[in-house]
C-alpha positions as CSV (number, residue, x, y, z in Angstrom):
1,M,-17.5,9.3,7.0
2,S,-16.5,6.4,9.1
3,T,-17.5,3.9,6.4
4,F,-15.6,6.0,3.7
5,L,-12.5,6.0,5.8
6,F,-12.8,2.3,6.5
7,Y,-13.0,1.4,2.8
8,L,-10.3,3.9,1.9
9,T,-8.0,2.2,4.5
10,L,-8.9,-1.2,3.1
11,A,-8.2,-0.1,-0.5
12,A,-4.8,1.4,0.6
13,M,-3.8,-1.8,2.3
14,A,-4.9,-3.8,-0.7
15,A,-2.8,-1.6,-3.0
16,V,0.2,-2.2,-0.7
17,L,-0.3,-5.9,-0.9
18,V,-0.6,-5.9,-4.7
19,V,2.6,-3.9,-5.1
20,L,4.4,-6.1,-2.6
21,L,3.4,-9.3,-4.4
22,I,4.4,-7.9,-7.7
23,G,7.8,-7.0,-6.3
24,V,8.3,-10.4,-4.7
25,F,7.3,-12.2,-7.9
26,S,9.6,-10.0,-10.0
27,M,12.5,-10.7,-7.6
28,A,11.9,-14.4,-7.8
29,R,11.6,-14.4,-11.5
30,G,14.5,-12.1,-12.2
31,G,15.5,-10.8,-15.6
32,E,14.9,-7.5,-17.3
33,F,11.6,-6.7,-15.6
34,R,13.3,-6.9,-12.2
35,D,16.2,-4.8,-13.3
36,R,13.9,-2.1,-14.6
37,W,11.1,-2.1,-12.0
38,S,12.4,-3.3,-8.6
39,N,13.4,0.1,-7.3
40,K,10.3,1.8,-8.6
41,L,8.1,-0.8,-7.0
42,M,9.9,-0.4,-3.7
43,R,9.4,3.3,-3.8
44,L,5.7,2.9,-4.7
45,R,5.2,0.4,-1.9
46,V,6.7,2.8,0.7
47,L,4.5,5.6,-0.6
48,L,1.4,3.4,-0.4
49,Q,2.3,2.2,3.1
50,A,2.6,5.8,4.2
51,I,-0.9,6.5,2.7
52,A,-2.3,3.4,4.4
53,I,-0.9,4.4,7.8
54,L,-2.4,7.9,7.4
55,C,-5.8,6.5,6.4
56,L,-5.7,4.1,9.3
57,G,-4.8,6.9,11.7
58,A,-7.6,9.0,10.4
59,F,-10.0,6.1,10.7
60,I,-9.0,5.4,14.3
61,W,-9.1,9.1,15.2
62,W,-12.6,9.5,13.7
63,Q,-13.9,6.4,15.6
64,A,-12.5,7.8,18.9
65,N,-13.9,11.3,18.5
66,H,-17.3,10.8,16.7
């Protein structure tokens, strides 16, 4: 279980990084893509950050109690 939570946490953090980089590049590039997707990417990033924090908390809790 510990290994599963570790890899799940890494995957969630990687997903946050990918969405963050897409958002930064779209802001730098500008244009229609930015106008259409910037708000959606920001919302997705916040959701993924919440998931990553929950996974990290579960991983730390599991390590401390098992």
